[in-house]
Phi, psi and omega in degrees: 000133185294141183291135179281118176237030178295162178302319182297315183287323175299318181287332176298328176272318192288316185294312175299324177296322176299313182295316178294324182294332180274359183301309185294311178294335180289327171303314181289320180296319178300311176303316183296312183294316183287315181293324180298347184243016174285167187271338187243122177052044185299314184294315179297317179294322177297317179296320179296317178301320177296316182292311179296319179302319177298319180292312180294320176301319177303312180300313179299317182292321181295311183271338178288357180293349176300331180299311182293321182294313180294316180301317182297311184294311182296320181294326178289325173293323178295315180299326180270004180059046182230034185302322180303336184276359187238003190293336181275346185293314185304316181298319181293320179293316180298317179301316181299313188285325180292319175300319177297321181292323179293326177293316176300319178300314183296325181284316188281327187302312183288345182251027184303313182298315180296321180299315185274343166295328175297335176271011179076012178285146179205169177055225183295328177293317178296317179302315178297320178302310183297318179296314182294315184294316187292351171258313186297327185297339180288346176275351185301311180297325180292321178299315181294320178301317180295319178302317178298314179297321174304317178300320176297310182296320178299316180298329178277010180064035182235115176248000181291311183295320173299325177296317178300314180302312184293321179299313180299314180297317182292316179296316180299320178299316180299312185295315182291324176305309182298314183294319186275323183287309185272337181084163174237115189303127181091345185236306185231123178290151177291125184253356179054230186297328178295325179297319180297320180294315179298321181297317180295319181295314179298322177295319178294321177297315179300317179298321181296319181296315181294321178299318179299311181300313182293323179295319181287326184271330190251357179226170179265004182286130181261141175261014177280124182280127179235158178235156004287173176298146178296151186294342178272357180302314177303319179292319177299315181292327175296317176300311183299319178301314178295317178291329177299308181297319181297318182287329173299319176295320177298314182282346170295317176299314181294323179298310180301317182298312181292319180298315179296314180299320179297319182294335180286339181132163187295329176293323181289316179294324177297315178297320179296321180299317176299310181298320181294315181297320177293320178298317181289327177297316178299316181299320180285338173292320175293333183303340176302308180288329175296320178293320176297321176293322177299310185292313186282325181294322176299315180295317180293323178294316179298328183269355182058038176265075188290321180298316179295325179298318177291320177298319178301316181298320177296316178297312182293328176300315181292318181295320183291318178299319178298315181297316179298319179294321179294319177296318179297316180297317179298317181298318179291327182297320183249035188310309186277328179294323184297315181300322182289344173295327188264332180199155174250002182290115185301325182292319179294314181298322179302315178290322181295312184293333179297331187239354186300328182297324181284328174301318180294314183298338179286344188302308178298323178295317179298323182303312180297311182300314184289328178294312178291329174301314180296317180297317179298321179294319180296331179274357177083016183277052187290327180296318180293321177299320177300311183295318179299317182290320177299314183291318182292326177289312187287326187250352179238299186296306186297310177300320179298315180299314182291323181295311182287333173296317179299328175280001179068037178280345179052236184301330179297322177302317182295315184282334171294318178297319180295320183295310179295328178297315181296319178299314183292337176278324188278319185301313179297327180295317180298314179298313183296314183296312186290325180287334179276318191258337179295317177301333182282351179269352183278000000 
């Protein structure tokens, strides 16, 4: 039966995926908005949330690539009508990634201060980083478990359950953030930045429990580990390895950006934190269509429906551009109001408003790049994605950042580098996709 790629079906996958996709950045944005308005050391705490958030996001992105790898393999088996042949793979994959996350936790926890000194944090900002990180890092294994389960559901062409999990986690995080950070008189003392960390960890644990229950109750996938390893484990590990290297390159860019912003001063890193969280929120909103591309492209490739695959890419390109433009227009409309949600510090706002316009303009460009990125993940083209990101980081982002920093552009240098980096990632994907699949439709 021909795969359905109607607007209705794409949105049936994309809208729940969009809602699920904004859960992780919403956790960080909630922390950012609430911490930015505390009464004690707000700017230092906001800077710490940005620095630690960048590091934990790096860890989640590196190890969370299992979601795309699992989704790619399962969706291709679904397209080829061979789902029964893949049922032992998810449990083995989850066990590998969770054990890896526990190892990372054990290694990073004792060296928290050294890690954030590497990000140029010092004094009160460094102290706040260490306090926040030593709590937040305990949510890391639970986040990776949730990512792996999301990958299973996506491979099964289901984005509804990940949406439910994400909504519960995000709402719980907001409620706990307010209660723990500001306190409830007579019941809960105000914990400031520690409260934000505890709220995030509890939300991540809750999401993991719900994910486990839904996986066991609503699918035929077993989490019982069996041996020998599935024949696709080497392929899965190869995909994860390529995505691991790719994500290291991605986070090299984030490291340089965060380090430079921190070096400019606490107002700059605070303003950069707000901008980065908003940029990532926009990116994850686009991720709905990227996820639909990820899910459907794997299935279409498995079914060898190449003409439909090309049509899908054209549709998603149009939808992504529209979504990116809508996000940009809305952001310009509320340009000054948005900044004041996160902080009232006039020095931070001044730096934020100077660069927010370029953050906004990246949204349509990011939309195209992320959609094709999702499709390539769905098709298992992890090696090409790896190479593109390594080259765009090494030959576009870093030289651009250093050049404009030399010109003393400060935060503007960072966002110019991000803009050119996104372009350098997207253009090769479009060229590669069209040159490979258009001839197969003839």
